[in-house]
Each structure stands twice: as C-alpha cells, then as structure tokens.
KOLMARZA-301204 format. One line per 10 residues: number of its first residue (from 1); their letters; for each residue z, y, x of C-alpha. Coordinates in nm, 3 decimals. Last residue first. Layout:
residues N
NUM	A	Z:Y:X  ... $
***
This chain:
residues 328
328	PNMLQGFTTG	15.223:28.637:1.124  15.202:28.265:1.042  15.578:28.193:0.903  15.685:28.515:0.791  15.334:28.611:0.692  15.282:28.308:0.463  15.659:28.352:0.355  15.624:28.719:0.190  15.231:28.613:0.048  15.430:28.361:-0.109 $
318	WLAPKATGGP	15.694:28.557:-0.263  15.404:28.804:-0.353  15.221:28.596:-0.555  15.487:28.612:-0.851  15.420:29.034:-0.881  15.494:29.117:-1.236  15.717:28.816:-1.311  15.927:28.865:-1.065  15.810:29.010:-0.727  16.047:28.938:-0.456 $
308	NANYYEWADV	16.097:28.717:-0.638  15.881:28.417:-0.864  15.920:28.458:-1.191  15.584:28.226:-1.275  15.568:28.058:-0.933  15.900:27.820:-0.939  16.076:27.661:-0.798  15.954:27.780:-0.446  15.843:27.578:-0.148  15.893:27.653:0.220 $
298	GGFDPYTKLL	15.741:27.546:0.553  15.732:27.222:0.734  15.822:27.369:1.092  15.618:27.262:1.365  15.792:27.534:1.607  16.153:27.413:1.502  16.380:27.631:1.664  16.238:27.925:1.652  16.106:27.858:1.305  16.408:27.764:1.158 $
288	STVTKKVTTI	16.594:28.066:1.300  16.310:28.277:1.075  16.348:28.050:0.816  16.738:28.106:0.745  16.674:28.486:0.799  16.406:28.485:0.535  16.645:28.278:0.291  16.904:28.561:0.291  16.637:28.813:0.199  16.546:28.588:-0.068 $
278	SVFGSGNNSN	16.851:28.572:-0.205  17.022:28.246:-0.245  17.005:28.067:-0.591  17.268:27.763:-0.602  17.208:27.706:-1.007  16.863:27.741:-1.192  16.549:27.912:-1.245  16.730:28.236:-1.335  16.875:28.331:-1.023  16.457:28.336:-0.903 $
268	SLMGAVVKNA	16.249:28.161:-0.639  16.502:27.871:-0.643  16.440:27.722:-0.248  16.263:27.442:-0.100  16.264:27.352:0.262  15.915:27.182:0.325  16.026:26.880:0.600  15.749:26.690:0.718  15.673:26.916:1.037  16.041:26.940:1.057 $
258	PFGAKVISSY	16.007:26.508:1.172  16.273:26.299:0.965  16.552:26.142:1.172  16.882:26.242:1.024  16.890:26.528:1.284  16.566:26.673:1.120  16.791:26.627:0.804  17.141:26.817:0.961  16.892:27.081:1.094  16.786:27.165:0.696 $
248	DTSSSLSGFG	17.167:27.181:0.594  17.260:27.378:0.841  16.992:27.651:0.916  17.185:27.913:0.675  17.185:28.026:0.241  16.934:27.752:0.273  17.185:27.532:0.082  17.208:27.166:-0.012  17.285:26.916:-0.316  17.478:27.218:-0.499 $
238	SYFQVNFWSI	17.177:27.285:-0.744  17.012:27.379:-0.438  16.810:27.314:-0.126  16.533:27.081:-0.317  16.320:26.923:-0.058  15.958:26.933:-0.088  15.922:26.594:0.123  15.591:26.583:0.340  15.213:26.375:0.326  15.404:26.017:0.306 $
228	NASQDNYLDL	15.148:25.785:0.381  15.207:25.695:0.776  15.556:25.772:0.712  15.585:25.449:0.447  15.831:25.185:0.622  16.013:25.445:0.795  16.026:25.691:0.517  16.134:25.485:0.256  16.425:25.375:0.463  16.520:25.708:0.590 $
218	YNFGSFPDTD	16.493:25.789:0.195  16.760:25.549:0.119  16.728:25.385:-0.262  16.931:25.520:-0.588  16.690:25.691:-0.738  16.922:26.011:-0.842  17.243:26.024:-0.598  17.011:25.900:-0.278  17.154:25.722:-0.064  17.297:25.909:0.245 $
208	GQLAAAVPAF	17.159:25.978:0.559  17.123:26.372:0.542  16.784:26.328:0.361  16.956:26.250:0.010  17.184:26.525:0.021  16.854:26.796:0.057  16.763:26.661:-0.318  16.437:26.466:-0.302  16.086:26.594:-0.400  15.826:26.349:-0.292 $
198	TIIFDSGFDK	15.482:26.414:-0.123  15.158:26.208:-0.167  14.815:26.437:-0.055  14.475:26.204:-0.101  14.303:26.236:0.215  14.394:25.874:0.375  14.192:25.752:0.015  14.259:25.749:-0.368  14.284:25.441:-0.513  14.414:25.225:-0.247 $
188	RLQTILTEIN	14.654:25.553:-0.118  14.767:25.535:-0.480  14.785:25.130:-0.457  15.021:25.161:-0.110  15.249:25.427:-0.278  15.309:25.278:-0.632  15.417:24.996:-0.423  15.656:25.184:-0.176  15.809:25.274:-0.494  15.831:24.953:-0.675 $
178	ALSVSEEIDL	15.989:24.851:-0.326  16.256:25.129:-0.296  16.377:25.025:-0.661  16.372:25.281:-0.910  16.677:25.472:-1.109  16.593:25.846:-1.242  16.536:26.138:-1.104  16.210:26.067:-0.883  16.012:26.366:-0.841  15.708:26.231:-0.687 $
168	DIGNLGYTQL	15.423:26.485:-0.591  15.122:26.380:-0.651  14.715:26.442:-0.459  14.411:26.665:-0.464  14.367:26.654:-0.845  14.028:26.674:-0.969  14.138:26.716:-1.338  13.984:26.332:-1.411  14.055:26.169:-1.141  14.442:26.265:-1.171 $
158	AQKLTDYYTT	14.459:26.138:-1.541  14.248:25.862:-1.460  14.471:25.707:-1.220  14.797:25.820:-1.412  14.663:25.626:-1.730  14.585:25.347:-1.511  14.952:25.354:-1.356  15.057:25.322:-1.741  14.878:25.022:-1.761  15.191:24.861:-1.567 $
148	LNGNQDFLSA	15.234:24.846:-1.202  15.442:24.494:-1.089  15.821:24.486:-1.018  15.878:24.160:-1.170  16.033:24.335:-1.488  15.746:24.576:-1.529  15.663:24.898:-1.334  15.537:25.249:-1.432  15.734:25.323:-1.769  16.094:25.279:-1.562 $
138	YSGQAAGGLM	15.895:25.537:-1.300  15.818:25.798:-1.624  16.130:25.751:-1.853  16.376:26.026:-1.723  16.310:26.436:-1.779  16.466:26.612:-1.504  16.159:26.578:-1.272  15.855:26.280:-1.348  15.541:26.313:-1.161  15.430:26.690:-1.007 $
128	ALVNVGKGQL	15.072:26.681:-0.986  14.873:26.847:-0.706  14.690:27.145:-0.611  14.527:27.238:-0.244  14.423:27.546:-0.192  14.089:27.607:-0.031  13.922:27.884:-0.222  13.716:27.630:-0.409  14.067:27.421:-0.495  14.231:27.737:-0.645 $
118	TGVDKWLVNF	13.902:27.842:-0.891  13.970:27.430:-0.987  14.307:27.499:-1.063  14.228:27.814:-1.225  13.979:27.631:-1.457  14.220:27.422:-1.510  14.479:27.632:-1.616  14.275:27.805:-1.871  14.183:27.448:-2.070  14.561:27.364:-2.056 $
108	IADSPPNDNL	14.600:27.488:-2.386  14.307:27.291:-2.532  14.476:27.017:-2.466  14.364:26.759:-2.247  14.698:26.733:-2.074  14.881:26.586:-2.320  15.129:26.861:-2.432  15.503:26.911:-2.406  15.576:26.916:-2.040  15.188:26.794:-1.915 $
98	HLSTGDSQAG	15.186:26.487:-2.133  15.083:26.069:-2.089  15.154:25.799:-2.292  14.999:25.901:-2.676  15.054:25.688:-2.938  15.245:25.978:-3.099  15.567:25.738:-3.146  15.518:25.812:-2.765  15.499:25.537:-2.523  15.560:25.669:-2.164 $
88	LHFAGVIVDT	15.456:25.883:-1.809  15.555:26.258:-1.794  15.380:26.484:-1.584  15.568:26.820:-1.537  15.388:26.959:-1.376  15.118:27.129:-1.159  15.242:27.160:-0.771  15.010:27.418:-0.624  14.964:27.423:-0.213  14.829:27.624:0.044 $
78	VYPKQTNPNI	14.928:27.947:-0.052  14.882:28.291:0.186  14.523:28.244:0.012  14.214:28.171:0.261  14.058:28.430:0.441  14.194:28.249:0.747  14.311:28.579:0.941  14.284:28.837:0.705  14.543:28.570:0.494  14.433:28.675:0.136 $
68	NAVDWLPSLS	14.749:28.784:-0.142  14.628:29.163:-0.120  14.281:29.037:-0.195  14.373:28.846:-0.535  14.374:28.448:-0.471  14.707:28.387:-0.589  14.683:28.645:-0.830  14.499:28.390:-1.030  14.728:28.182:-1.100  14.788:28.345:-1.454 $
58	VYNSAQSSSG	15.093:28.280:-1.662  14.969:28.255:-2.007  15.198:28.457:-2.259  14.871:28.645:-2.387  14.690:28.340:-2.452  14.918:28.234:-2.713  15.104:27.901:-2.612  15.422:28.010:-2.790  15.780:28.097:-2.709  15.721:28.297:-2.422 $
48	NYITQDYYVV	15.610:28.240:-2.027  15.315:27.970:-2.087  15.249:27.755:-1.738  15.619:27.741:-1.687  15.594:27.447:-1.452  15.401:27.554:-1.172  15.568:27.477:-0.853  15.432:27.699:-0.546  15.377:27.557:-0.190  15.344:27.757:0.169 $
38	RKSSATNPLT	15.323:27.521:0.391  15.449:27.637:0.749  15.323:27.273:0.911  15.052:26.978:0.901  14.824:27.298:0.704  14.502:27.055:0.568  14.387:27.393:0.352  14.116:27.256:0.111  13.758:27.307:0.259  13.620:27.558:0.137 $
28	SATSQAMGAL	13.320:27.535:-0.173  13.540:27.316:-0.344  13.374:27.023:-0.536  13.725:26.919:-0.654  13.586:26.953:-1.041  13.859:27.054:-1.287  13.796:26.863:-1.529  13.726:27.086:-1.884  13.554:26.797:-2.050  13.594:26.449:-1.875 $
18	PLAGVAASLL	13.790:26.334:-2.188  14.150:26.183:-2.160  14.211:25.851:-2.343  14.564:25.833:-2.457  14.783:26.080:-2.347  15.342:26.092:-2.340  15.658:26.186:-2.211  15.905:26.487:-2.366  16.020:26.751:-2.153  16.356:26.937:-2.288 $
8	LLGFWKNM	16.369:27.239:-2.159  16.585:27.386:-1.895  16.936:27.364:-1.928  16.976:27.014:-1.693  17.024:27.144:-1.352  16.839:26.938:-1.143  16.521:27.105:-1.153  16.213:26.935:-1.009 $
***
C-alpha cells in the first residue's frame, strides 16, 4: 500500500497451509454489505515492536468494543479490515507465500486469525491485501503466455484456509490489463458473487492517466470489469493526490468512476508516509464530499495500529470518528 519506500522490506514466500488456526467464516452476523460510506482499515503492523512477542501484538479487539459499536446497527463502525501484506514468489526456504515476513501459518499469527474470526462474526469483512511496495507477486502469478501459474493455487488455498471475505489487489509492479482481467475472472469463478474484489491505485491513476506503477489504464479496467470490482481503495497521498480538499476526489468521479466505488484513502498518522493531511482537515473534506455525493464510497486508513486521533492507545477511534461523520 505504501508508495514511500522507507517501510519494512517485505519478503515474499508458504507451502502447504494447514487448516488448524483457520478463521472460519461461519459468522453469527451477516457481513456488512454497505455499498457506500465504508470505513476501512489496513492492518499491516501486526506487531508494533522489534519482535513478535505477545506484548507487541496490535489487537483488533478495540474495533468491537462497545464504544466503537454503531447503536443503530449494533455492528462496529468499521465495515472492512484489510490484512497485509501478502506476497507470492519462490523463496530460498522453499515456501511461496508470506504475510509480511512470515508464512501466514506461523504461530505468531494465531491470535490475528482468532481476531479475524471474531470480527467476521460481528459483521465486518476481512480481506487479504496482495502486493504493495515489495514487488514480484503479480509477476509470479502469470507465465509468459498470460496463464495463471501454480502460485494462484497457493493464493486460492490461503484465502480458503483463513476464511477471508475478499482480496485487495495493490499492484505496484508492471502487469498487463489482460493478465489482471484473467485474475479477476478466475477469482470470481472460484469464490462466487459475494467475494469482495478491490484495488488500491493511487489517485492519479484514476484521473484519466495510465497508472505509473502497473502500466495499464484503470478506466479501461473498470469499463471491462465494473460488475466484478467491488470498489477502489484510492491512495490520496505520497504526491499522487490529496484529501486537503475535494478536488482530487471529484476529478476521479468526473473521469468516469462512480462515487460509491471510490473510497478515499488517507494516511492515518504522519509517521505512515509522505503527504499526510490532518484528520481535522480530512473530516472537512469528507463532509463536503458527502454533500456533493450522497453515495460517497467511504474512507480507508493506512494504517490501523497508530491511527489518529487516538494513536496507538486508541486506534479504533479513527473508524468511529468517520463512521459517525458519515452515518450520524
């Protein structure tokens, strides 16, 4: 997700994934199916510290704390959590899928998958983010003829094993439009109409220009695959757009993308990248966008663990703040 390259260097690599520890999607509450005004968190800093000790785990439990439950729906204000970053590719250790620096089956993620299951049980969708700044996942997915490789089977198995509701395709490497459409078609075939498929382009890529990272045109993609794309988690930061005003968002709608499929992505903390805009300013921008677009797509935060205004002490406050703003 991050376009700034001072973050963790994430390796790409899991072999067979065990069913133990799997986050079952047998939710007691139906998933949140909001078609607009979504509240989305990216959860990449799963452990906030130099080691994966229990004391460093960034719990998702505040998201379902009573203070962060919408009294009108009795569900958390957050609608979606995107766990990342997943990376595909052959590694020297013989594995082929990693979540950040470890296979998703690693014991350090047991508590994460438990939290994922609890969130789903409370009506929150949980997606896997594939790709990001560490390149190679999308190159691994396709052979020279544009056919899906066995790495797709690894990805498919992981999505099934951990009972995830969807996938966020964060493409920051060169890939053809045809190959991405092949991937979308296969995902829809394998997981059905309820499976969520989102993308995470920079704002500039939806304003009529070719995406500077993937090399394809997102409007062409949307025109071909509109029925299969759930929404776009658009990055309005790192010099590719801003939420300091409504201008960049409105230009995307004018380019041909419906407002209900454009989620405004922000840095939730100035430490998370370049182009940070204060939460106070973004609230004013979102208020303006809500007046212009009643079906405003919503907001997303990069990322959860230190999200303002609560910071590391109360990261769920960001979601409640924007949830209340959009759904008073």
